[in-house]
N, C-alpha and C positions, 0 to 999 in steps of 0.2 A: 065428597071431595070438598076441600076447604076453598075459601075465596082466594087465598093466596095461590094455591095450586092452579085454579082456573085462570087467574090473572097471568101466571107464568106461561100457561098454554097459549093465551091470547097474545102475549108478548112474542112468542115464537112464531105464531101465525102472522103477525104484523110484518115480519121480516120476509115472508114469502112474496114472490113476484106478483101474485094475484092481488095482494093488499098493500103493496109498497106506496101506492099513490092515494090510498084511502085511510082514513082514521077509524079503526075498528075498536080502539081502546078507550077513548075519552068517555063514551056513553056508559061504560061499565061502572063509573062512579055513582050513577043514579039507579042501577039495577039491583033488584033483589038477587040473592044467591041462586034462586031457581031460574030467574030470567038470564042471569049471567051464564049459567050452565047451558041453557038452550042456545044462547048467542054463540058460545064457543063451539057447540055441536054443529050449528049451521055453518059457521065459518070453516070448520074442519071439513065438512062435507063439500063446501064450495072449493076449498083449496085442493082437496082430493080429486075432484072432478077436473079441475084445471090442470093438475099434474098428470092425470091420465091422458088428457087431450094432448098435452105437450109431448108425451112419450109416444103417442100414435103418429105424430107429425113427422 
């Protein structure tokens, strides 16, 4: 996956309620593409967990 595609995914995640009050994008400027991919993966997992919790409530 390209860096641009990863940044687009991160941009979408930033809009989710879990991350609205946190800056998850600025750090990406200093990350290698491998680290960025891992960061996106972790953020997606966290967003998925929070959306599942919200749907159970």
